[in-house]
KOLKOLDO-773359 format. One line per 10 residues: number of its first residue (from 1); their letters; for each residue z, x, y of C-alpha. Coordinates in steps of 0.05 Angstrom, whole numbers, plus 5000, padded with zeros to 4 digits. Example, Ala and Ser with C-alpha at 12.3 -4.5 7.8 and 13.67 -1.06 7.14 Angstrom:
1	AS	5156,5246,4910 | 5143,5273,4979
//
This chain:
1	MEKRHAKHRI	3436,5113,5419 | 3478,5144,5479 | 3546,5124,5489 | 3583,5117,5554 | 3642,5162,5555 | 3713,5137,5570 | 3763,5189,5597 | 3837,5180,5585 | 3886,5180,5637 | 3955,5148,5646
11	GLPLALSIGV	3960,5112,5712 | 4019,5129,5758 | 4063,5070,5763 | 4081,5053,5834 | 4138,5005,5843 | 4110,4960,5899 | 4125,4887,5925 | 4071,4853,5961 | 4105,4870,6026 | 4107,4943,6020
21	IIFIAGCQAP	4055,4985,6051 | 4047,5058,6027 | 4039,5115,6079 | 4026,5186,6062 | 4012,5235,6122 | 3986,5303,6107 | 4021,5353,6151 | 4053,5293,6191 | 3987,5287,6232 | 3985,5234,6283
31	LDERWQMLDG	3952,5171,6265 | 3887,5168,6303 | 3878,5106,6346 | 3816,5087,6313 | 3847,5085,6249 | 3910,5044,6276 | 3856,4995,6294 | 3828,4990,6226 | 3895,4988,6194 | 3912,4928,6242
41	AIKMAVETNQ	3852,4895,6224 | 3862,4898,6151 | 3933,4873,6158 | 3908,4815,6197 | 3854,4800,6148 | 3903,4795,6091 | 3956,4752,6131 | 3896,4703,6147 | 3872,4704,6078 | 3803,4732,6100
51	IPGAVLLTAR	3809,4780,6039 | 3857,4782,5986 | 3874,4857,5989 | 3849,4930,6006 | 3864,4997,6002 | 3847,5047,6057 | 3846,5120,6058 | 3832,5168,6117 | 3834,5244,6109 | 3821,5301,6163
61	DGEVILHRAY	3810,5372,6147 | 3822,5358,6072 | 3891,5330,6086 | 3906,5254,6072 | 3931,5222,6136 | 3937,5150,6114 | 3934,5118,6045 | 3955,5047,6046 | 3951,4987,6000 | 3948,4918,6031
71	GFADPLTQSP	3957,4849,5996 | 3937,4829,5923 | 3891,4866,5875 | 3890,4796,5840 | 3913,4736,5883 | 3913,4694,5817 | 3965,4731,5782 | 3998,4755,5846 | 3986,4827,5824 | 3999,4873,5885
81	MQPNTLFRIC	3943,4921,5907 | 3967,4996,5898 | 3942,5061,5929 | 3916,5074,5859 | 3882,5013,5841 | 3813,5019,5812 | 3750,4988,5843 | 3679,4974,5823 | 3646,5016,5872 | 3574,4992,5857
91	SQTKAITSTA	3527,5024,5904 | 3576,5081,5919 | 3553,5105,5851 | 3485,5125,5879 | 3508,5190,5916 | 3541,5216,5853 | 3476,5198,5813 | 3436,5239,5866 | 3489,5293,5863 | 3477,5298,5788
101	ALICWEKGLL	3400,5306,5793 | 3416,5362,5844 | 3461,5396,5797 | 3399,5393,5742 | 3356,5421,5798 | 3403,5480,5817 | 3405,5493,5737 | 3325,5496,5737 | 3323,5434,5691 | 3279,5396,5737
111	EIDDPVAKYI	3243,5401,5806 | 3257,5347,5858 | 3186,5335,5863 | 3163,5328,5791 | 3132,5266,5770 | 3180,5218,5739 | 3127,5212,5682 | 3145,5284,5659 | 3212,5256,5634 | 3195,5181,5621
121	PIFASTGILD	3124,5179,5600 | 3112,5105,5610 | 3114,5113,5687 | 3046,5153,5681 | 3009,5086,5680 | 3058,5046,5725 | 3014,5015,5782 | 3021,4979,5848 | 3033,4904,5841 | 2976,4864,5867
131	SLMADTSFTS	2991,4792,5850 | 3044,4753,5811 | 3023,4690,5778 | 3065,4625,5771 | 3081,4645,5698 | 3101,4712,5723 | 3044,4751,5693 | 3016,4800,5742 | 2963,4845,5761 | 2966,4916,5789
141	TPAENALTIR	2921,4970,5819 | 2926,5043,5801 | 2974,5086,5844 | 2943,5139,5890 | 3005,5179,5887 | 3057,5204,5828 | 3124,5173,5830 | 3172,5234,5834 | 3245,5248,5828 | 3251,5251,5908
151	HLMTHTNGIP	3225,5182,5911 | 3280,5155,5863 | 3328,5191,5901 | 3310,5161,5972 | 3291,5089,5963 | 3219,5104,5972 | 3195,5092,5900 | 3177,5017,5905 | 3229,4993,5849 | 3264,4939,5885
161	YGEIGDSRYE	3327,4903,5866 | 3314,4828,5845 | 3365,4780,5864 | 3388,4828,5919 | 3323,4847,5939 | 3251,4822,5928 | 3246,4752,5896 | 3182,4773,5859 | 3221,4826,5820 | 3274,4776,5810
171	QLYAKHDVTD	3224,4737,5769 | 3193,4798,5736 | 3262,4829,5713 | 3281,4759,5682 | 3217,4752,5646 | 3211,4825,5620 | 3288,4831,5606 | 3303,4884,5654 | 3377,4899,5675 | 3380,4913,5752
181	LFARDMRSTL	3456,4914,5766 | 3505,4925,5713 | 3507,4941,5639 | 3507,4877,5601 | 3485,4890,5525 | 3466,4947,5475 | 3403,4974,5509 | 3411,5045,5531 | 3393,5069,5603 | 3331,5097,5579
191	ENAEKIGQLA	3305,5034,5546 | 3320,4998,5607 | 3280,5047,5650 | 3222,5042,5600 | 3223,4966,5613 | 3217,4978,5686 | 3161,5032,5677 | 3118,4974,5639 | 3118,4933,5708 | 3091,4953,5773
201	LAHEPGSEWT	3115,4983,5838 | 3122,4942,5898 | 3086,4991,5943 | 3055,5063,5936 | 3109,5118,5927 | 3132,5149,5990 | 3099,5097,6035 | 3157,5048,6049 | 3235,5049,6049 | 3257,4991,5997
211	YSLGLDVLVA	3331,4988,5975 | 3318,5010,5906 | 3334,5007,5834 | 3307,5076,5828 | 3377,5111,5815 | 3379,5075,5752 | 3315,5104,5729 | 3341,5173,5753 | 3398,5171,5703 | 3345,5166,5647
221	VVEVASGQPY	3313,5230,5681 | 3378,5268,5681 | 3391,5251,5611 | 3320,5276,5589 | 3325,5338,5629 | 3395,5357,5612 | 3395,5338,5540 | 3463,5304,5550 | 3486,5231,5556 | 3494,5220,5628
231	AEFVDTEIFE	3569,5199,5628 | 3584,5262,5593 | 3538,5304,5641 | 3576,5275,5704 | 3645,5283,5673 | 3630,5355,5657 | 3594,5375,5722 | 3630,5333,5775 | 3687,5290,5753 | 3731,5340,5715
241	PLGMDDTHFV	3715,5401,5763 | 3739,5360,5823 | 3797,5326,5785 | 3766,5257,5792 | 3804,5226,5734 | 3799,5156,5757 | 3723,5153,5759 | 3690,5120,5699 | 3633,5078,5671 | 3681,5052,5619
251	VPDSDQSRVA	3756,5048,5641 | 3802,5073,5589 | 3848,5018,5558 | 3908,5049,5589 | 3881,5040,5658 | 3845,4974,5655 | 3906,4938,5684 | 3896,4980,5744 | 3826,4946,5759 | 3824,4901,5817
261	NVMERTPDGS	3797,4830,5804 | 3733,4811,5838 | 3746,4751,5878 | 3704,4696,5910 | 3720,4636,5951 | 3726,4568,5912 | 3678,4517,5931 | 3716,4483,5986 | 3733,4550,6017 | 3810,4541,6019
271	SWQTHEHPDY	3827,4592,5957 | 3808,4647,5911 | 3772,4646,5845 | 3747,4699,5802 | 3677,4718,5814 | 3626,4691,5762 | 3551,4703,5757 | 3498,4681,5702 | 3465,4748,5698 | 3527,4797,5689
281	TIDYPMHAEW	3600,4797,5678 | 3649,4832,5722 | 3682,4859,5659 | 3626,4909,5649 | 3676,4973,5660 | 3717,4948,5596 | 3656,4948,5548 | 3647,5019,5513 | 3599,4986,5467 | 3548,4975,5524
291	PLCSGGAGLT	3515,5043,5534 | 3474,5028,5597 | 3499,5072,5658 | 3475,5041,5719 | 3465,5100,5766 | 3457,5054,5826 | 3518,5008,5813 | 3559,5026,5748 | 3618,5065,5766 | 3694,5047,5775
301	SSASDYATFL	3735,5091,5817 | 3795,5100,5864 | 3797,5111,5939 | 3829,5177,5927 | 3776,5204,5877 | 3718,5178,5923 | 3750,5215,5981 | 3752,5279,5939 | 3677,5270,5924 | 3663,5262,5998
311	QMYLGRGAAK	3706,5320,6015 | 3663,5364,5969 | 3603,5348,6011 | 3644,5361,6077 | 3662,5430,6042 | 3586,5441,6040 | 3588,5434,5963 | 3658,5459,5948 | 3728,5426,5943 | 3791,5441,5910
321	GVRVLKEATV	3771,5511,5899 | 3712,5488,5862 | 3637,5493,5878 | 3593,5437,5856 | 3532,5450,5894 | 3501,5504,5938 | 3512,5504,6013 | 3434,5504,6022 | 3429,5441,5976 | 3477,5405,6019
331	DSVMSDQAPG	3436,5418,6079 | 3378,5390,6044 | 3417,5329,6025 | 3432,5314,6097 | 3361,5323,6123 | 3310,5264,6134 | 3277,5252,6067 | 3241,5192,6092 | 3212,5205,6160 | 3182,5149,6197
341	LISGPWQQGL	3200,5098,6146 | 3267,5075,6178 | 3276,5043,6243 | 3346,5050,6271 | 3400,5103,6286 | 3404,5134,6216 | 3361,5167,6168 | 3358,5174,6090 | 3382,5236,6059 | 3378,5252,5986
351	AFGVKSDAPG	3447,5225,5969 | 3470,5184,6033 | 3450,5146,6091 | 3460,5201,6152 | 3474,5176,6223 | 3422,5207,6271 | 3441,5186,6336 | 3502,5205,6380 | 3561,5190,6377 | 3577,5216,6308
361	AGRFFWSGYF	3507,5244,6290 | 3510,5275,6224 | 3562,5219,6195 | 3542,5203,6122 | 3560,5134,6092 | 3544,5080,6044 | 3577,5014,6017 | 3580,4971,5955 | 3561,4907,5928 | 3636,4884,5923
371	NTQYYADPAT	3653,4903,5990 | 3673,4977,5991 | 3652,5024,6045 | 3659,5096,6067 | 3637,5149,6112 | 3653,5221,6125 | 3640,5262,6189 | 3622,5337,6184 | 3639,5349,6255 | 3707,5325,6256
381	QEVVVLMKQT	3718,5335,6178 | 3742,5261,6173 | 3737,5217,6111 | 3747,5143,6114 | 3745,5101,6050 | 3762,5025,6048 | 3761,4991,5982 | 3761,4919,5974 | 3737,4872,5916 | 3704,4810,5939
391	FGLNTDTTST	3638,4773,5934 | 3597,4731,5982 | 3648,4730,6037 | 3620,4695,6102 | 3678,4728,6148 | 3709,4794,6138 | 3737,4826,6204 | 3752,4890,6164 | 3681,4907,6153 | 3667,4893,6230
401	AFNEILWN	3724,4940,6247 | 3698,4992,6197 | 3624,4992,6226 | 3656,4999,6297 | 3684,5062,6282 | 3625,5088,6235 | 3576,5072,6292 | 3614,5089,6354
//
């Protein structure tokens, strides 16, 4: 059985009181007015208790301009947020998984348009969902097109999320014991992908854009193609070369105190409580005995580490003197991979959403389930990473402020 790999790193202690804000200015660069606005929005949101805390990192031309911690990593214990706090980055994991597949492609281990069934044979017989009965039995029709790796990478595969996506699949996943968010037991990534393959696709591959569990299936493809456990592969090919020492599927024991708590409002809305969910535990990054690596949601990271990953793409495949991808591969990543399937000012690339309209055409972006956000801009060579750790907020003006910068 595969094992999720836990890297060891001693966290750097920073003596912070809750009122202290950290500021790091690369080359003493001036603070852009847009970032001043975002900084002010975060301060106000913490002061008015909209969010417990946050970490903001901005960079330009590879130099950190602003790296600040605000409020609490855990308001229940009064543990202060610190610049090196670790966050469950959830769907920010997706771009890293796509990058792993692209590395396999450059190594000649797979082709982007290979059928998924070449690596996970059960998908050769996966059809299209026709009808779902009251008892969650279902009928399907044969697919006309093969499900490919490109479909997995671009949300055009017809494998929706359940609770956060398609209610029919929420029922199917519960009935057929599919994990569609985070590791929760002893199943392997491949075993979970095979459970998905026994079901049916929501639509013909390539015909629609549906926010997708496909990146979890892609992890199993990478494992088969590379012959390595996925966590070891991304450690060797991405995290270690880029010095991303804070990015893990399993957080080392020595660093678990640095992980922010996931907070939600109490029922009366007056205070905070730890987020609880009937289908998963937020402690999944602490369970080395749970082998599944969720390629769509499973990583924990820091603002600094994720900024380094984005900087690699701004460097057209290279950062910190290390080349991870070829320049031509990065060009493909940023191109429209789902033409005609998305309405709006953005397009689906191989690893990111990419803004297609001015101003800011070419910015690439995504966000995460527990309220994390990022974008990077090739034209200005800017990176912005905003990390929070909350669930189900009705009001969060920091997200509004972030989106104002991203889309304008």
